[in-house]
C-alpha positions, 0 to 999 in steps of 0.5 A: 500500500502506498503512503499518502503524503501528510500536510504540515502543521503550521497554524495556531489559534489566531490563524484558525479564528481569522480563517473562520472569520474570513469565511463568514463575514463577507457573505452575511453582511454584504450579500445575504441580508437583501434576499432575507429581507425580500423573504421575511422583511424585518422578520429577518432578525428572527431568521438571523437568530434561528440561523445562529442557533442552528449554526451553534448546534452544528459548530459544537458537533463539528468541534466535538468531531474535530477533536476526535478526528484531527485530519483534513476533510471535515464531515466527509471524514466524520461521516465515513468514520461514524456512519459509513462510506455512503453518508461520508460521501454524501457529506463531502459532495454536499460540501463541495457543491455548496461551497463551490456555489459560495465561491461564485457568490463571493466573486460576484459580490466582490465585483458588484462593489469593486467594478463599474457596470459592464465589467462585473463578470470579468473582474469576478473571474480575475478575482477567482484566478488571483486568489487561487494563485495566492492559495496555490503557494501555501496555507501560511500565506493564505492565513496572512492575507486573510488576517489583513482582509478581515481587519480591513472588513471589520474597520469598514463595518464599524464605519458603516454601522456608525454612519448608519446610526448617525443618520436619520432613522426611517419612520416605522423602520421595522415595517409590518413587524417581526412576524408580519410575513409569517413563520415560513418566510422567517424560516426561509430567511434563516436558511438564506442567512445560514449561508453566511454562518457556515464558515466555521466548517473551514476551520474543521477542515484544517485538521492536518495543518493546525498545531495541537488540533484537539485543543485549538480547533474546538476553541477556534470554531466557538470564538469565530462563530460568537464574534460573527453572530454579534457583528451580524446582529448589529449590522442587521438592526442598523440597516433595518432602522435606517432603510426599512425592510423594503429598502433592504430588500431592494438594495444590493448593498444595504450597509453602503446605502445606510452609510450614504444617508449619514451625510458623511461623504467618505463613509460609503466608499469606505464601506464599499472597500470593506465589502470588496475586501470581505468578499475576497477574504471569504473567497480565499478561505473557501478555495482553501477549504474545498481543496482540503475536502477534495483532497480527503475524498480523492484519497478514498477514491470518492473523487478521482485519485488524481486530485489527491496529489500535494504540490512538492514545494508548496504542500497544497492539493494543487490539482483540486484547487486548479479544477475548483477555480475553473468550475467557479469561473464557469459558474460566475459567467453563467449564474446569478447571486441570489441563486448561488446563495440558495444553492449554497445553503442547500448543500451546506445544510445537508452537510451539517445534517451528517455532522450532527448525526455523526456527533450523535453516535460518539461515545462518552469518552469523546463527548463534549456537548449534550446530545440534545444539541446534535438533535436540535441541529439535525432537525434545524438543518432539515427544516431550513432546507425544506423552506429554501426557495423551490428553485434552489431545492430542485437544482440542489437535488439534481446536482446531488443526484449526479454525485451519488450516481457517480459513486454508484457507477464507480463502485460497480465498475470496480 
């Protein structure tokens, strides 16, 4: 039997936390509030809370599993070890397709803020290719770039919130009330906003690259998620107070629009720079995470073994990441932002369904959290998937079927 190459452990707690923040902040603050407001109005705040609770349950399951299985691959590995090869493949395929859609969404968000009309798609393609090249030369440089991007994004968010709160609030800024659109709409907004929380999975995929992963990975997941939850709540309240739910639903850049009403002429450009930086940070972290999961799947032949190669100098799964970049470029040229967000949520929620079921089976020796958290997380994932926009569900089922058929054919041929 051939010996598989092993990745180097170079990252500490701060690196893992910043990579998690870079995966989460860009999507939720600058992309997901608009479709969530279109679905539920000001009820998106309840949706945000629901999404955060489901994310917390999923985070504790991921942390508990990562402590027992400190290796690359995340829930793909956990599902294989705890439930069997088919559930593991299901999780890995859902992660790959969901996060590939997230890459498309982040590239489009970056271009929407950074490029003039008519140039968004070419700029989005250039962003994908540039960040794939950055990631190609090694994970330590990826962590450094992500730290810089997250700091810039957080400063811009602080400016946007301060400017928005300093502007004239819109009368009856919460519209028909938190429950005005009904619970189905609120749950749909929760599913769309969950897309923004899912970055903590990026941390769990770093099992082979983090020093002392049994201690660092669980702590990094909880810290990054808690910080993100606070940021989202502050921004959500700000844009609703300033623009109202209708204004948020019809504005592609609600925080920048809120800042523009403040009378601070410099605030809106700062927010736009921060949005572009946050989108790049999320895109960079997503490319890295998908590459590691693809590596783990290729090692088990659940993807072509050709993708299992590590670069002899840079120690990254370079073939998997080049293939990912090409797929994302095609998606950017053919898809739209709202569809990418819904499709991403479909794949990621099913991925975490397997994580919760896997954590449920762990023995007392490896248990860090009560089982009711895993049960709540599994029920929450299924509920949010069922309430996503129908088009996202249908496309997701089709792509999911393609992956399952691929594995079935491969097993039969073998």
